[in-house]
N, C-alpha and C positions, 0 to 999 in steps of 0.2 A: 704247651698249653699247660692251664692248672683248672682244678676245682677250688674255686672258693665260696667259702662258707660264711654266711653274712649272718650278724647278730641285727637283726633289721629293726630295731627300736633304739638301738645300742646307737645304730650312723642316723636315723633319725632323728634323735637328740640332739647330737653334735654341732646344730644349728639353729641358729634362730632366726625367724620364725621356725618350728621345725618344720622338715619337708614332709607334706603329703604320702602319704603310705605308695598311692596307685603310681604317685610321681615318681617313689626309690624305686620301686618296681621295674619301669618302665626306664630309668637312668642305666639302672643293675643290665637289663634285658641290651641296652642296648652296646656299654662298654664291651660287654661279654662279646658280643658281632664285632665289634673294633678288633678285641684285642685275641680273641679266639677260644676264650677261656669258655669255663660252665659255670654260672652260678649256682647256689642255693640260699633260698632268702628265706630266714626263717623268724616269723613272727611269733608272738606269745599268744598264746588264745585261739584265736581264727586270724587269718591272713587275710588279707583282698579280698572281697569276690567270696566271704565264707566260710575260705577252704579250712580245713581242719583234715592236718594229715598232709602229704605230700601228693601236689600235683605238677606234670612238666607242662608248661605254659609252651614250650618249642624244643629243638633241640638241643640250646643248649641252659636254659633256665629251666628251674624247679622252683614252685612254691610251696614253703611249710608252711603251717598253722600246726603248732605244737599240742594243741588239743589242754588238756586238763595237766600238762606239766608245763612249766618253764622254757623259754624256750632256752636259756642257758643250761638247763639239764637234759634238754635235745642235743644241743652243738657237741656237751662235755661227752654224752653215747654216743653219739656218730660218729665225732671227727676222726677218732681212729679208723675208721673202716673207709674213709678217703687217705690214704697213701699220700704226702704228697702236697693234698690240701694248703690253702693258705686260708688262715681266721680271720675274717673283720671283725675287730670289738674292740672298743677303750677300757672295758671291764675288768680293771685284774686281778676277781676271781677267775673269772671265766678264762682267764689268758694262763694264770695257773692250773686248774681244769683241764683242760682241752688243748692250751698251745703246745704242751711234747710234745703233741702226732701232729703239728701244723709244720710245713715245709720254710712256711713265713707268717708271722701275723703282725697287723697293719690295723691302726689306729681308726676308729671311726669317722673321726671329722677328718685326718687324710685320704680316705678312702672315699668320701666327699667327695673331694676338689678331686681327686682324681676322675674322679666319674667325669667329668667335664675337660678335663685336660686332653 
């Protein structure tokens, strides 16, 4: 089992038309359940439902609204606190800032395709 840190906006925008926020959260929850992983889905500002801060949705899913900081800054700061975590983003700068602490880095588009596999 791995903890998977997800740059939500990056994943949403990896497909046209963009994936709706609630749909991404639902698909991440289902994927986590099928594969035995935990997911932390991080949105800039407010997450779906108006969440600011972290809200545990179930035993495998945490929803984060980064509030006044960017999701990238939140992920770069928090990633080292999750040893062995995967980082999901296609953002090169974020990969440089937080990817060194990740056991695996997955692109947003690749992850979106993986959600349905």
